[in-house]
C-alpha positions in Angstrom: 33.7 -13.3 23.5 35.3 -9.9 22.8 33.2 -7.3 21.3 34.4 -6.2 17.8 33.3 -3.5 15.4 31.7 -6.2 13.2 29.3 -7.0 16.1 28.3 -3.3 16.3 27.5 -3.4 12.5 25.5 -6.5 12.9 23.6 -5.3 15.9 22.7 -2.0 14.3 21.7 -3.6 11.0 19.4 -5.9 13.1 17.9 -2.9 14.9 17.5 -1.1 11.6 15.5 -4.0 10.2 13.4 -4.1 13.4 12.6 -0.4 12.9 11.6 -0.7 9.3 9.4 -3.7 10.2 7.7 -1.9 13.1 6.9 1.0 10.8 5.0 -1.3 8.4 3.4 -3.6 10.9 2.1 -0.9 13.2 -0.7 -0.1 10.7 -2.5 -3.5 10.6 -3.8 -3.7 14.2 -5.6 -0.4 13.9 -7.1 -0.9 10.4 -10.7 -0.9 11.8 -10.1 2.6 13.4 -8.5 3.9 10.2 -11.5 2.7 8.1 -13.9 4.4 10.5 -11.9 7.6 10.5 -11.7 7.9 6.7 -15.1 6.2 6.1 -13.7 3.7 3.7 -14.1 -0.1 3.2 -11.7 -2.9 4.1 -11.1 -3.4 0.3 -10.1 0.2 -0.1 -7.6 0.2 2.7 -6.4 -3.2 1.5 -5.3 -1.4 -1.7 -3.1 0.9 0.4 -1.5 -2.0 2.3 -1.0 -3.9 -0.9 0.7 -0.8 -2.4 3.0 -0.6 0.6 4.2 -4.3 0.4 4.5 -4.0 -3.4 6.6 -0.8 -3.0 8.7 -2.6 -0.4 9.4 -5.4 -2.9 10.1 -3.1 -5.9 12.7 -1.1 -3.9 14.9 -4.1 -3.3 16.6 -3.8 -6.7 17.4 -0.1 -6.7 18.6 -0.4 -3.2 21.5 -2.6 -4.3 22.3 -0.1 -7.1 22.3 2.8 -4.7 24.5 0.9 -2.3 27.0 0.2 -4.9 27.0 3.8 -6.0 26.9 5.7 -2.7 27.8 3.1 -0.1 25.7 0.9 2.0 25.8 3.1 5.1 24.1 6.0 3.4 21.3 3.9 1.9 20.5 2.2 5.3 20.3 5.7 6.9 17.9 6.7 4.3 15.8 3.6 4.9 15.6 4.0 8.7 15.3 7.8 8.6 12.7 7.6 5.9 10.7 5.0 7.8 10.6 7.4 10.8 9.5 10.4 8.7 6.9 8.5 6.7 5.5 6.8 9.8 4.9 10.3 11.2 3.3 11.5 7.9 1.0 8.5 8.0 0.0 9.3 11.5 -0.9 12.9 10.7 -2.5 12.3 7.3 -5.5 14.7 7.1 -7.2 12.9 4.2 -7.2 9.3 2.8 -5.2 10.3 -0.3 -2.3 11.6 1.8 -2.6 8.4 3.9 -2.3 6.2 0.8 0.7 8.0 -0.6 2.4 8.1 2.7 1.9 4.4 3.3 3.3 3.5 -0.2 6.4 5.7 0.3 6.8 4.1 3.7 7.0 0.7 2.1 9.5 2.0 -0.6 11.9 3.6 1.9 11.7 0.6 4.3 12.5 -1.7 1.4 15.9 0.0 0.8 17.3 -1.6 4.0 17.5 -5.3 3.7 19.4 -6.0 0.5 21.9 -3.2 1.3 22.4 -4.4 4.8 23.0 -7.9 3.6 25.6 -6.7 1.2 27.3 -4.7 4.1 27.3 -7.8 6.3 28.8 -9.9 3.5 31.6 -7.4 3.3 32.0 -7.6 7.1 31.6 -11.3 7.9 33.0 -14.5 6.5 30.1 -16.7 7.9 27.4 -14.8 6.1 24.7 -17.4 6.9 25.1 -16.9 10.6 25.2 -13.1 10.2 22.0 -13.2 8.0 20.4 -15.4 10.6 21.0 -12.9 13.4 20.1 -9.9 11.2 16.7 -11.3 10.2 15.7 -11.6 13.9 14.7 -7.9 13.4 11.7 -8.9 11.4 10.1 -11.4 13.8 11.0 -9.1 16.7 9.1 -6.4 14.9 6.2 -8.8 14.2 6.1 -9.7 17.9 6.2 -6.2 19.3 4.6 -3.9 16.8 1.1 -5.4 16.6 0.7 -5.8 20.4 2.0 -2.3 21.2 0.0 -0.6 18.3 -3.2 -2.4 19.3 -2.8 -1.3 23.0 -2.0 2.3 22.1 -4.8 2.4 19.5 -7.4 1.2 22.0 -6.5 3.9 24.5 -5.3 6.8 22.4 -6.5 6.3 18.8 -4.9 5.0 15.6 -2.7 8.0 15.0 -0.4 7.6 18.1 -0.4 3.9 17.4 1.0 4.3 13.9 3.5 6.9 15.1 5.4 4.3 17.1 7.3 3.6 13.8 8.8 7.1 14.2 9.5 6.6 17.9 11.5 3.5 17.2 13.3 4.6 14.0 14.7 8.0 15.2 17.1 6.6 17.9 18.1 3.7 15.6 18.9 6.2 12.9 21.0 8.3 15.3 22.9 5.3 16.6 23.7 4.0 13.1 24.9 7.4 12.0 27.2 7.7 15.0 28.6 4.2 15.3 28.8 2.7 11.8 31.7 3.9 9.6 31.5 4.8 6.0 32.4 2.1 3.5 33.9 2.5 0.1 31.2 2.2 -2.6 31.9 -0.7 -4.9 31.0 1.2 -8.1 31.0 4.9 -7.3 31.7 6.1 -10.8 29.4 3.9 -12.9 26.2 5.7 -14.0 23.1 4.1 -12.5 21.4 3.8 -15.9 24.1 1.3 -16.9 23.1 -0.9 -14.0 19.4 -0.8 -15.0 20.0 -2.2 -18.5 17.8 -5.2 -19.3 20.5 -7.4 -20.8 22.5 -8.0 -17.6 19.3 -8.3 -15.6 18.0 -11.1 -17.9 21.4 -12.8 -17.9 21.6 -12.9 -14.1 18.0 -14.2 -13.6 18.5 -16.8 -16.3 21.4 -18.5 -14.5 20.0 -21.9 -13.5 21.1 -21.7 -9.9 19.7 -18.2 -9.5 16.4 -19.0 -11.2 15.9 -22.2 -9.1 16.8 -20.4 -5.8 14.4 -17.6 -6.7 11.6 -20.2 -7.1 12.4 -21.7 -3.7 12.6 -18.2 -2.1 9.4 -17.1 -3.8 7.4 -20.1 -2.7 8.6 -19.7 0.9 7.9 -15.9 1.0 4.5 -16.5 -0.7 3.4 -18.8 2.1 4.9 -16.5 4.7 2.8 -13.6 3.4 -0.4 -15.8 3.5 0.3 -16.9 7.1 1.2 -13.4 8.2 -2.0 -12.0 6.8 -4.5 -14.7 7.8 -3.2 -17.0 10.6 -5.3 -15.3 13.3 -8.4 -15.4 11.1 -7.7 -19.1 10.3 -7.3 -19.9 14.0 -10.6 -18.2 14.9 -12.6 -19.5 11.9 -11.2 -23.0 11.6 -9.9 -23.9 15.1 -12.5 -22.0 17.1 -10.0 -20.0 19.2 -10.9 -16.6 20.7 -9.4 -13.5 19.2 -7.2 -13.1 22.2 -5.9 -16.6 22.1 -5.4 -16.4 18.3 -3.3 -13.3 18.9 -1.1 -15.0 21.5 -0.6 -17.9 19.1 0.3 -15.5 16.3 2.8 -13.7 18.5 4.3 -17.1 19.4 4.9 -17.7 15.7 7.2 -14.7 15.6 8.9 -15.7 18.8 9.8 -19.1 17.3 11.1 -17.5 14.2 13.4 -15.2 16.2 14.7 -18.0 18.3 15.5 -20.4 15.4 16.9 -18.2 12.7 20.5 -18.0 14.1 20.5 -21.8 14.3 19.2 -22.1 10.7 21.9 -19.7 9.5 24.6 -21.7 11.3 23.2 -24.9 9.7 23.5 -23.2 6.4 27.1 -22.2 7.0 28.4 -25.5 8.5 26.7 -28.0 6.3 25.5 -28.2 2.7 23.3 -25.2 1.8 20.6 -27.4 0.5 20.3 -29.3 3.8 19.2 -26.1 5.6 16.9 -25.2 2.7 15.4 -28.7 2.8 14.8 -28.6 6.6 13.1 -25.3 6.2 10.8 -26.5 3.4 10.0 -29.8 5.2 9.1 -28.2 8.6 7.0 -25.4 6.9 5.0 -27.9 4.9 4.5 -30.1 8.0 3.5 -27.2 10.1 0.9 -26.0 7.6 -0.6 -29.5 7.5 -0.6 -29.9 11.3 -2.7 -26.7 11.6 -5.4 -28.5 9.6 -5.3 -32.1 10.8 -3.6 -32.1 14.2 -6.3 -31.9 17.0 -6.3 -29.8 20.1 -3.8 -27.4 21.7 -0.9 -29.8 21.3 -1.5 -29.8 17.5 -1.5 -26.0 17.4 1.7 -25.8 19.4 3.4 -28.4 17.2 2.3 -26.5 14.1 3.5 -23.2 15.4 7.0 -24.7 16.2 7.1 -26.3 12.7 6.1 -23.2 10.6 7.9 -20.8 12.9 11.1 -22.8 12.2 10.5 -23.4 8.5 9.2 -20.1 7.4 12.4 -18.5 8.7 13.9 -20.0 5.5 15.3 -16.8 4.2 18.4 -17.4 6.3 19.0 -20.7 4.4 17.9 -19.7 1.0 19.5 -16.2 0.7 23.1 -17.4 1.3 22.4 -19.7 -1.7 22.0 -16.5 -3.8 25.1 -14.9 -2.3 27.2 -18.0 -3.1 26.3 -17.6 -6.8 27.1 -13.8 -7.1 30.5 -12.3 -7.4 31.5 -9.6 -4.9 30.8 -6.9 -7.5 27.4 -8.4 -8.3 26.2 -8.8 -4.7 24.7 -5.3 -4.2 22.6 -5.0 -7.4 22.2 -8.8 -7.9 20.9 -9.6 -4.5 18.5 -6.6 -4.6 17.3 -7.8 -8.0 16.5 -11.3 -6.9 14.9 -10.0 -3.7 12.6 -7.8 -5.8 11.6 -10.6 -8.2 10.7 -13.1 -5.5 9.1 -10.6 -3.1 6.9 -9.2 -5.9 5.6 -12.7 -6.5 5.2 -13.4 -2.7 3.2 -10.2 -2.2 0.3 -12.0 -3.9 0.3 -14.6 -1.1 -2.3 -12.5 0.9 -4.8 -12.1 -1.9 -4.4 -15.7 -3.1 -4.8 -17.2 0.4 -7.9 -15.0 1.0 -9.3 -16.1 -2.3 -8.7 -19.8 -1.5 -10.4 -19.4 1.9 -13.4 -17.8 0.3 -13.8 -20.4 -2.5 -12.6 -23.7 -1.1 -12.4 -23.0 2.6 -9.7 -22.7 5.2 -8.8 -26.4 5.2 -7.9 -26.5 1.6 -6.4 -23.1 1.6 -3.7 -24.2 4.1 -3.3 -27.6 2.6 -2.7 -26.0 -0.8 0.0 -23.8 0.7 1.6 -26.9 2.3 1.4 -28.7 -1.0 3.3 -25.8 -2.7 6.1 -26.2 -0.3 6.1 -29.9 -0.7 6.4 -29.7 -4.4 9.4 -27.3 -4.1 11.0 -29.7 -1.6 10.7 -32.6 -4.0 12.3 -30.5 -6.7 15.2 -29.6 -4.4 15.7 -33.3 -3.5 15.7 -34.3 -7.2 18.1 -31.6 -8.1 20.5 -32.7 -5.3 20.3 -36.5 -5.9 20.6 -36.2 -9.7 23.2 -33.4 -9.5 21.3 -31.3 -12.0 23.2 -28.2 -11.1 20.3 -25.9 -10.3 
């Protein structure tokens, strides 16, 4: 296959997503060292991390507006460059207040990337599902590499150099993107941004039946993803009796599976009915969550990892469903808006999963998450069979 400019754009968008993910995920492995350094509790640092993920979700909407006004290339450069700068500021924070503010801004600038990059890819590729599938490999790749590298550096050199790997990764990606990706013509360069923020068009877009239903599907999947990303190692230790090292290996394997299957899921979404890919994602996710609880032994854990690793990559099957319902002029701000809505909801996945584990135990916590996915799957099937139009 000959290398074309569109492949350069896709490759660098994927690397940019990887860089923004590394910046966010490098913090979690060294949380104990950070709490000791600032003499704070886990609850207090949890507030900072919640702020980071919430800021990431909230910046999805304005990222689309900024992309339409100034061009996607400029916004992606701000996202990657800002991730590098804020990772460095997090690493050198002298007091906890500076740390908190830096972490929140880190989430906000990192969140500018995804919606804008998706719009850029939609303007570059015809088979957007395949492109999204490859692009989203950046997230699980970051999830695989950042925790392991940050933990290793933190053990040997302390938490500050560990967190700084976000800057080490982001700087060369920023330079490559700036040099190799061309400027694109903004879709709405002359429209004042305040006009795009008016509540009427926002309500109209979100009230479209297909958009609203797709947001429910995406929100449920991302909610479960957030719970798994936050608590899978703890679940494996507490419920399945694995050692911390083995649980970490299993957790990394989850990201490996996601990276491996996302292009195939994207191709499935492009080549067959969109809802077939969505249904496969929901079914395998629900099955995997259930297997973690009921399937015995190592074989059960491996099967569960394959299932949830496959299913929880569902963004590549669900998000093309959004794009299909948006006109070209709506894709920048519209896609960013729906991303903000469903990611704000999904950011509660961590606290809800933790609350369920504390109140009803790990078994029911994971089964309830599986049940949520199963309910959405049934709704998807009913919508398709009865041709309800959602």
